[in-house]
C-alpha positions as CSV (number, residue, x, y, z in Angstrom):
1,M,20.3,104.4,176.2
2,S,24.0,104.7,176.5
3,Y,26.5,102.4,174.9
4,E,27.7,101.2,178.3
5,T,24.0,100.4,179.4
6,A,23.4,98.6,176.1
7,V,26.6,96.4,176.5
8,T,25.6,95.8,180.3
9,S,22.2,94.8,179.2
10,M,23.5,92.4,176.6
11,F,25.8,90.6,179.0
12,A,22.9,90.4,181.6
13,L,21.2,88.0,179.2
14,G,23.9,85.4,180.0
15,H,26.8,84.0,178.0
16,E,25.7,82.9,174.5
17,L,26.4,79.2,175.3
18,A,24.7,79.4,178.7
19,Q,21.2,79.4,177.2
20,T,19.0,76.3,177.5
21,P,18.7,74.4,174.2
22,S,15.1,75.3,173.9
23,N,15.8,79.0,174.4
24,K,19.0,79.1,172.1
25,F,18.0,76.9,169.4
26,D,14.8,77.9,167.9
27,L,14.8,79.5,164.6
28,A,11.0,80.1,164.7
29,H,11.4,82.5,167.5
30,M,14.4,84.4,165.6
31,R,12.0,84.7,162.5
32,V,9.3,86.1,164.7
33,L,11.8,88.9,166.0
34,L,13.0,89.6,162.5
35,G,9.5,89.6,161.1
36,A,8.5,92.3,163.6
37,M,11.4,94.3,162.1
38,N,10.4,93.9,158.5
39,H,12.9,91.1,157.9
40,P,16.2,93.1,157.6
41,E,18.1,89.9,156.7
42,R,16.2,89.7,153.5
43,T,17.5,93.2,152.2
44,F,21.1,92.0,151.3
45,P,22.6,89.0,149.8
46,S,24.9,86.9,152.1
47,V,27.4,84.1,152.5
48,L,27.1,81.9,155.5
49,I,30.1,80.0,156.9
50,A,29.9,77.1,159.4
51,G,32.6,74.7,160.8
52,T,34.5,74.0,164.0
53,N,37.8,75.5,163.2
54,G,38.6,78.1,160.5
55,K,35.3,79.7,159.9
56,G,36.3,83.0,161.4
57,S,39.5,83.2,159.4
58,T,37.6,82.1,156.2
59,A,35.0,84.8,156.9
60,A,37.6,87.5,157.5
61,T,39.6,86.6,154.4
62,L,36.5,86.5,152.2
63,A,35.1,89.7,153.6
64,S,38.5,91.5,152.9
65,I,38.4,90.0,149.3
66,L,34.9,91.5,148.7
67,R,35.9,94.8,150.1
68,A,39.0,95.0,147.7
69,S,36.5,94.2,145.0
70,G,34.7,97.4,145.7
71,L,31.7,95.9,147.4
72,K,30.3,97.4,150.6
73,T,30.7,94.4,152.8
74,G,29.3,93.5,156.2
75,L,31.1,91.1,158.4
76,Y,29.4,89.3,161.3
77,T,31.7,87.1,163.5
78,S,31.8,85.7,167.1
79,P,32.9,85.8,169.7
80,H,34.9,89.0,170.2
81,L,38.3,89.5,171.7
82,V,38.2,92.9,173.4
83,R,35.0,94.8,172.5
84,I,31.6,93.6,171.6
85,N,31.6,95.9,168.6
86,E,34.1,93.7,166.9
87,R,31.5,91.3,166.0
88,I,29.7,93.6,163.6
89,R,31.8,95.3,160.8
90,I,31.2,97.1,157.5
91,N,34.3,97.5,155.3
92,G,36.5,96.6,158.2
93,E,35.0,99.3,160.5
94,E,33.3,98.2,163.7
95,I,29.9,99.4,164.5
96,R,30.1,102.7,166.3
97,D,29.2,102.9,169.9
98,D,26.1,105.1,169.4
99,D,24.9,103.0,166.5
100,F,25.2,100.0,168.6
101,A,23.3,101.5,171.6
102,R,20.5,102.8,169.4
103,L,20.0,99.5,167.5
104,H,20.1,97.5,170.7
105,G,17.4,99.8,172.1
106,E,15.3,99.3,168.9
107,V,15.6,95.4,169.0
108,D,15.2,95.2,172.8
109,R,11.9,97.2,172.6
110,V,10.5,95.0,169.8
111,A,11.5,91.9,171.8
112,E,9.8,93.1,175.0
113,R,6.7,93.9,173.0
114,L,6.5,90.5,171.4
115,V,7.1,88.9,174.8
116,G,4.2,90.9,176.4
117,K,1.9,90.0,173.5
118,G,2.8,86.4,174.0
119,E,4.3,86.1,170.3
120,L,7.6,85.1,171.8
121,P,7.8,82.8,175.0
122,W,10.9,84.6,176.3
123,H,13.4,87.4,175.7
124,P,15.8,86.6,172.8
125,S,19.2,85.3,173.8
126,F,22.4,87.2,173.7
127,F,23.3,85.7,170.3
128,E,19.9,86.3,168.8
129,M,20.0,89.8,170.0
130,M,23.5,90.4,168.4
131,T,22.4,88.8,165.2
132,A,19.3,90.9,164.9
133,I,21.4,94.0,165.6
134,A,23.9,93.0,162.9
135,F,21.1,92.4,160.4
136,V,19.4,95.7,161.0
137,H,22.8,97.6,160.8
138,F,23.7,95.9,157.5
139,A,20.2,96.6,156.1
140,R,20.3,100.2,157.0
141,E,23.8,100.7,155.8
142,Q,22.8,99.1,152.5
143,V,25.6,96.7,152.5
144,Q,26.1,95.0,149.0
145,I,26.9,91.5,150.6
146,A,27.2,90.2,154.2
147,V,29.6,87.4,155.3
148,L,28.1,85.7,158.2
149,E,29.9,83.3,160.5
150,V,27.7,80.8,162.3
151,G,27.8,81.1,166.0
152,M,27.6,77.4,166.8
153,G,26.4,74.3,164.9
154,G,24.4,75.5,161.9
155,R,21.0,73.9,161.6
156,L,19.4,75.9,164.4
157,D,21.9,78.8,164.7
158,A,20.4,82.3,164.7
159,T,22.3,83.2,161.5
160,N,20.6,80.3,159.5
161,V,17.6,82.4,158.8
162,V,19.2,84.0,155.8
163,E,19.1,82.4,152.2
164,P,22.8,82.5,151.3
165,L,24.2,82.8,147.9
166,V,26.8,80.3,149.0
167,S,27.1,78.2,152.0
168,V,30.7,77.3,153.2
169,I,31.7,74.4,155.5
170,A,35.0,74.7,157.0
171,D,36.9,72.0,159.0
172,I,34.7,70.0,161.4
173,S,36.0,68.4,164.7
174,L,34.9,67.7,168.2
175,D,33.7,70.8,170.1
176,H,30.6,71.8,171.9
177,Q,29.5,68.2,172.2
178,K,27.0,69.1,174.9
179,F,25.0,71.0,172.3
180,L,26.0,69.4,169.0
181,G,26.7,65.7,169.5
182,N,29.4,63.4,170.6
183,T,31.0,62.2,167.3
184,V,32.2,64.1,164.2
185,G,29.3,62.8,162.2
186,E,26.8,64.0,164.6
187,I,28.3,67.4,164.7
188,A,28.7,67.6,160.9
189,R,24.9,66.9,160.6
190,E,24.3,70.2,162.5
191,K,26.9,72.0,160.4
192,V,25.4,71.1,157.1
193,G,22.0,72.6,158.1
194,I,23.2,75.7,156.3
195,I,23.1,74.0,153.0
196,R,20.0,75.0,150.9
197,P,18.2,72.8,148.4
198,G,19.7,73.5,145.0
199,G,22.3,75.8,146.6
200,V,26.1,76.1,146.2
201,V,28.3,74.5,148.9
202,V,32.0,75.2,149.2
203,T,34.1,73.0,151.2
204,L,37.3,70.8,151.4
205,P,37.9,67.1,152.0
206,Q,38.2,66.5,155.8
207,Q,37.6,63.6,158.2
208,P,35.8,60.6,156.7
209,E,32.7,61.0,158.9
210,A,32.2,64.6,158.0
211,N,32.8,63.9,154.4
212,D,30.1,61.4,154.4
213,V,27.6,63.6,155.9
214,I,28.5,66.7,153.7
215,G,28.5,64.6,150.5
216,N,25.1,62.9,151.2
217,T,23.5,66.1,152.3
218,I,24.7,67.7,148.9
219,L,23.2,64.8,147.0
220,D,19.9,64.7,149.0
221,L,19.3,68.5,148.6
222,G,20.3,68.6,145.0
223,A,22.9,71.2,145.9
224,R,26.2,71.8,143.8
225,G,29.4,71.1,145.9
226,V,32.5,73.0,145.0
227,S,35.8,71.8,146.3
228,A,38.4,74.3,147.3
229,V,41.2,71.8,147.0
230,Q,42.7,73.3,143.8
231,Y,43.5,76.5,145.8
232,V,45.4,74.7,148.5
233,P,49.1,74.9,147.6
234,P,50.5,71.3,147.0
235,V,53.9,72.3,148.2
236,S,55.0,74.0,151.3
237,P,54.7,77.8,150.8
238,G,57.4,80.3,151.3
239,N,57.5,82.3,154.6
240,T,58.6,85.8,155.5
241,E,58.6,87.1,159.0
242,Y,54.9,87.9,158.9
243,L,53.5,86.4,155.7
244,I,53.0,83.2,153.9
245,R,53.6,83.5,150.3
246,Y,52.8,81.2,147.2
247,P,51.5,81.5,143.7
248,L,47.9,80.5,142.8
249,Q,46.1,80.1,139.6
250,I,42.7,81.8,139.8
251,M,40.1,82.6,137.2
252,G,42.7,81.9,134.4
253,K,45.4,84.1,135.9
254,Q,48.2,83.6,138.4
255,I,48.3,85.7,141.4
256,L,50.7,85.8,144.4
257,V,49.0,84.9,147.7
258,E,50.5,86.8,150.6
259,T,48.4,86.0,153.6
260,P,49.3,87.5,157.0
261,L,47.5,84.5,158.7
262,V,50.2,82.4,159.8
263,G,50.1,78.6,160.1
264,R,49.7,75.8,157.7
265,H,46.1,75.2,158.6
266,Q,45.3,78.8,157.4
267,L,46.1,77.7,153.8
268,R,42.8,75.7,153.8
269,N,40.9,78.8,155.0
270,V,42.4,81.0,152.3
271,A,41.5,78.3,149.7
272,L,37.8,78.3,151.0
273,A,37.6,82.1,150.9
274,V,39.1,82.1,147.2
275,A,36.8,79.4,145.9
276,T,33.8,81.2,147.5
277,A,34.9,84.6,145.9
278,E,35.1,82.8,142.5
279,E,31.7,81.4,142.9
280,L,30.3,84.7,143.8
281,S,31.9,86.2,140.7
282,K,29.8,83.8,138.7
283,Q,26.7,85.1,140.4
284,E,27.1,88.6,138.8
285,L,28.7,90.2,141.8
286,A,30.6,92.8,140.0
287,G,34.2,93.7,140.8
288,I,35.7,90.3,141.9
289,T,38.9,89.8,139.9
290,P,42.1,87.8,140.3
291,E,43.7,91.2,141.3
292,S,41.0,92.0,144.0
293,I,41.3,88.6,145.4
294,E,45.1,88.9,145.6
295,R,44.7,92.3,147.3
296,G,42.0,91.2,149.8
297,I,44.0,88.2,150.9
298,R,47.1,90.4,151.5
299,E,44.9,93.0,153.5
300,T,43.1,90.5,155.6
301,R,43.2,91.2,159.3
302,W,42.1,88.7,161.9
303,P,43.6,89.2,165.3
304,G,44.4,86.6,167.9
305,R,45.1,83.9,165.4
306,F,48.9,83.3,165.6
307,Q,49.4,86.9,166.1
308,V,52.9,87.8,166.7
309,V,53.7,90.7,168.9
310,P,57.3,91.7,168.4
311,S,59.6,92.0,171.4
312,R,59.7,95.5,173.1
313,A,61.0,97.2,176.2
314,G,60.5,94.6,179.0
315,W,58.7,91.9,176.8
316,P,60.0,89.2,174.7
317,E,58.2,88.2,171.5
318,I,54.6,87.1,172.2
319,V,52.3,84.8,170.2
320,L,48.7,85.2,170.7
321,D,46.5,82.4,169.5
322,V,42.8,81.3,170.3
323,A,43.5,77.6,170.1
324,H,40.4,76.7,172.2
325,N,39.9,72.9,171.3
326,P,42.2,69.9,170.3
327,A,42.1,70.7,166.5
328,G,43.1,74.3,167.3
329,A,45.9,73.0,169.7
330,W,47.3,70.8,167.0
331,A,47.3,73.7,164.5
332,L,49.1,75.8,167.1
333,R,51.6,73.2,167.8
334,S,52.5,72.8,164.1
335,A,52.8,76.6,163.6
336,L,55.0,76.9,166.7
337,S,57.2,74.1,165.5
338,E,57.6,75.4,162.1
339,R,58.3,79.0,163.2
340,Y,60.3,78.6,166.7
341,D,62.0,75.1,166.3
342,N,64.4,74.9,169.3
343,R,63.3,78.2,170.9
344,P,62.2,77.9,174.6
345,L,58.4,78.5,175.0
346,V,56.6,79.8,178.1
347,F,52.9,79.3,177.9
348,V,50.3,81.3,179.6
349,F,47.2,79.0,179.4
350,G,43.6,79.4,180.3
351,A,40.5,77.6,179.1
352,M,36.9,77.2,179.5
353,R,35.7,74.3,181.9
354,D,33.6,72.7,179.2
355,K,36.5,72.3,176.8
356,A,38.7,69.2,176.4
357,I,41.4,70.6,178.7
358,S,43.3,67.3,179.1
359,E,43.6,66.8,175.4
360,M,44.7,70.4,174.7
361,T,47.4,70.1,177.6
362,E,48.7,66.9,176.2
363,I,49.1,68.4,172.7
364,L,50.7,71.8,173.9
365,F,52.4,71.4,177.2
366,P,55.1,69.1,176.1
367,L,56.5,72.0,173.9
368,A,56.7,74.3,177.0
369,E,59.7,75.1,179.1
370,R,57.2,76.4,181.6
371,V,53.4,76.8,181.9
372,I,51.6,79.5,183.8
373,A,47.9,78.3,184.4
374,T,45.6,81.2,184.8
375,R,41.9,82.1,184.7
376,P,40.3,84.6,182.3
377,E,37.3,86.6,183.6
378,N,34.5,84.5,182.6
379,P,32.1,82.3,184.9
380,R,32.9,79.2,182.7
381,S,36.7,79.4,183.2
382,A,38.4,76.5,184.7
383,S,40.6,77.3,187.7
384,P,44.3,77.2,187.4
385,E,44.4,74.3,189.8
386,E,42.0,72.4,187.5
387,I,44.3,73.0,184.5
388,Q,47.3,71.9,186.5
389,Q,45.4,68.6,187.2
390,A,44.4,68.2,183.7
391,G,48.0,68.7,182.6
392,S,49.7,66.7,185.3
393,R,50.5,63.7,183.1
394,T,52.4,65.9,180.6
395,G,55.3,66.4,182.9
396,A,55.5,70.1,182.3
397,E,56.7,72.5,184.9
398,M,53.6,74.4,185.9
399,E,52.5,77.1,188.3
400,A,49.1,78.6,189.0
401,V,48.6,82.3,188.8
402,T,44.9,83.3,189.2
403,E,44.8,86.8,187.7
404,V,45.7,87.2,183.9
405,G,47.7,90.3,184.4
406,A,49.9,88.7,187.1
407,A,50.3,85.6,185.0
408,M,51.6,87.7,182.0
409,E,54.1,89.4,184.3
410,R,55.3,86.0,185.7
411,A,55.7,84.5,182.2
412,R,57.7,87.7,181.3
413,D,59.9,87.3,184.5
414,S,60.4,83.6,183.9
415,A,61.2,83.8,180.2
416,G,64.9,83.7,179.2
417,P,66.5,86.0,176.6
418,D,65.6,83.8,173.6
419,A,62.2,82.6,175.0
420,I,58.8,83.1,173.3
421,I,55.6,83.7,175.4
422,V,52.6,81.8,173.9
423,V,49.2,82.9,175.2
424,T,46.5,80.6,174.3
425,G,43.7,78.2,175.3
426,S,40.6,80.6,175.2
427,I,39.6,83.6,173.2
428,Y,38.8,85.4,176.5
429,L,42.4,84.8,177.7
430,V,43.7,86.2,174.5
431,G,41.5,89.3,174.7
432,E,42.5,90.1,178.3
433,A,46.2,89.7,177.2
434,M,45.7,92.1,174.3
435,R,44.1,94.6,176.6
436,I,47.1,94.3,179.1
437,L,49.7,94.6,176.2
438,G,47.7,97.4,174.6
439,V,47.5,95.5,171.4
440,R,44.6,96.5,169.2
441,A,42.0,94.0,168.1
């Protein structure tokens, strides 16, 4: 099977959130699939990270720290920006096309056999297939540790079949209410499903509803909670053009944190990664030192998260940010206000129809000199006209441009000499913009 055929076959399974709950959310089926492949997920230690916002940034930072510590590190994240291979990495390198195609064929044949024998009621979903491919790849490449980002929720997510050394709970807010619940407390109850009896949990204080659920779960399961609050700088850190910089005391030694992940909200994600690395060092994972933590933070790469594309011929400076829910929109607004105070902003905005579009427009559009509403290539995308209607109360000057490439050109043409173009609202929109701009993910 060719790589192109494998990718087409994966997307033919439907979008990962378009599965019925009984199809998507059943760990018993995932365990049957993995059992037929001799449980690759049991051959390497892992860290499991759940949350609404920040789990990807935390995972990327932690994986970079572990790699800088000399550990062969797997990283599994979702969704991808440009290519499906981005989801599965070892020491920062994406899975190769031929490896992906071969492993997809192996997992798919096992799945078809299990369905044919009645051991599975249906073919695994997109996300279950991706997770199984990642586990097999990590097992065969003999990673020393894998950092796994939960796809959605936690309790019944396909990644939750592992027995993690550490569970990490990043910030929890409203998102995916159709699947996870209508309150922060209900959503938190799904996220804390990654906590193990007697296990270690790294987290930070957050909304009271989430705090109550996390705290009670830790007590009920006899787990050990570790707060990362000591690693969040108490004062505003210094900024360079592309780095946030501040001193930090870790493992009895002071280091200089220099993170390329811009935005005040990223300080919490870095703190979670540092606290998790320290916990792993106590579990006899060799090589994790203050120096490797410092280096790993500095070398973190996590595209599309307040990623600044410098001005170049024909284009002004561009900010790419996957703010896909209200919490993400607030984080983006804060970062824009801090970095570009009084600079005119032209937004290119597209979002999925099932997102809180009205709330996001109310947060972001008042900052904009102009908004170009567009539609990324995804069946769940809201139309530009729906976005205009959702943002009508903001008073922002808006226009609809259906195709993303044309929307980018319209933003460029309408941006004044000092303007910044901000591309946001959906990871799929950011991914398309990156392809158009020739920016690597």
